C-alpha positions, 0 to 999 in steps of 0.5 A: 939515688941520693943515699950516698950523697952528703946532706948538703949536696943532696938538698942542693940537688933536690932543690934544683930538681924542683926548680927545674920542674922535673917530676921525681916520682916514677910510678905515675905518668910524667907530670902527675904527682904520685897518688893522683888520679887523672880520670876526672881530669880527662873526663873534664877535658872531654866536656870542655872540648865538646863545648868548645867544638859546639860553640866554635862550629856554631859560628859556621851556621852564623856566617850564612844566617847573618849574611841573609839576616843583615844582607851582607856580602861574604867579606862582611859575613866573614867578620863573624870568624874574624872577631872570634878568632882575632881574640886569640891574637889579643888574648892568648899571651895574657891567658898564658899568664892567667893560667900560670897564676891561677893554675889549670883548674881555676882557669878552666872555671874562669873560661867557662864563666867568661864564655857564658857572659859572651853567649848571654850577650846574644840576647840583647844583641838579638832584641836590638838586631845589631850586627856589631853587638853580635860581633862584640858578644863573639869577642867576649865569648872567644876570650873565654874559649881562649882561656879554656884552650890555653889551660887545656892544651898543655894540661892534656900533654902532662896527663901521661907519657910524652911519647903518647901525647899526640895519641892522647890529645887526638883521643880527647879531641875526638870526644870533643868532635861530637860538638863540632858534629852536632853544631851544624845539625843543631844550627840548621834545626834551630837557626837556619830553618827559621831564617825564612820565617824571620827575614831581617831578624836575629830572633832565631839565635836568642833561645839557643844561646841562652840555653848554651849560657845555662849549660856553661854556668852549670859546667863552671859550677861542677868543675869548680867542685872537682879535685883535679890533679896538679901537674908537677910542671905547673909548680913554679911556672911564674919563676923567671925563665932563663931561656927564650922559648923561641930558641926551640926550632920546632916551636917557631915552625909550629906556631906558623903551622898551627896558624895555617891549620886553623886558618884552613879549617875555619875558612873551609868550614865557614863557607862550606854551606854556601859552597855546597849550596852553589855547587850542588844547587840546593838551599842553604838549610840542606847544605848546612846539614851536609857540613855535619859530615865535614866535622863528623869525619874529623870525629871519626878520624880522631878516634882512628888517628889516636890508634894509628899514632901509637904505632906510626910516627906523628910526623909521618901521619901529619905529612900524609894527611896534608898531602891528601888535603891538598889533593882533595882541594884540587879535585874539588875546585877542578870538578863540579856537582856532588863530586866537588862537594864530597871532595871538599867535605873529605878534607875534614878527615885529613884535618882530624889529627892535625891540631893535636899533632902539630901542637904536640910536636911543637911543644916536644922537648919544651918541658917547663916552658909548655904553658908559655909555649901554649900561649904562643901556639894559641895566639896562632889560632888567629889564622882562623880570623885572617885566612877566613877573611881573606878567603871571603874577600877572594870569593867576593872579587873572584870565584870559589876556585881562586878562593880555595887556593888560600887553604891549599897554600896553608896545607902545603906549609903543614906538609913542610912542617911534617917533613922537616919543620917539626925537628927539634933543635935550639938556636 
């Protein structure tokens, strides 16, 4: 293309292409330099999402466990999710800067290492049986998860064509959903089943979290030795950005939509064990087993959604899922027994494609601003802290029906994003 351009002019144009971070190679997926294989990267991301899902959803087991172990009310037990997800509000922007400096691979290694420190701190916290020490450990653990997520999310969108980003993202998250499905079963078997034997003790979390620590360290070592492709858009990310990223309309609404989505997903998952136990009249261990269906339906939905998103426009799929979530919550809170239980569990199927689709639509058209945008979108995950805490307060002061209006309102905003908010335009 540059053969007929003068030497100096050609150099200027090539320099501008590099500064603009536009991939020049045409034989590879967008964002990947020629000759690089991205299969090892996809395998690494699958393992990463499995561990993030497992660790995050074990919090759903910790909420009822700590509630009984430390004799807390719902608001106090919600601090588990508050401290974990509040970290996103504090650390996401700094994490974006770290990813821009270290690169995607080294940031992932650092994320696994920091998360390992957090899980290890469960050991001294259980020895001293202090709730505030567990909350501190969760905060440090969450710093590692934030770093992993800020690095991984934009990396996935760069490992292939932009038009299939939502489908690719959902497929990787589907593999990661194995972790969210295993977590309630593992938590019920290793932690809640021993709650009655170890009343007012936190010994039950000691061995499981030491095991997770060892696994995280092993993964960090393995990833550090892998050769992962370096996206072209990663080069020069530290350069001065001349355009404010919030001039992109889809990103502005996307941040709010992601806040609402994570808030709704986490608040439902956090209190689902207690909701099922109260509604169906069963003990918490059996109720926690049913929570696996909530996360398991997300696993199924992500595999199915990855295929649907290849033929149906992502905003349409998102709008349908948001509408279904609103209808299911209304059905659950207006009925009783197992119908109410399974209606709320089915919301997990609606959740399946939401995170990946909202994220992909939010960064569409941002190109070299993707890493900075990922930092802001990860900050929005603080919704898991805010919405779950408010829902815990509503349960303590009102009832389950009033409390579940919180996630319902969140899904209504997601519906708006799927109908209109995703549309791209710069201020």
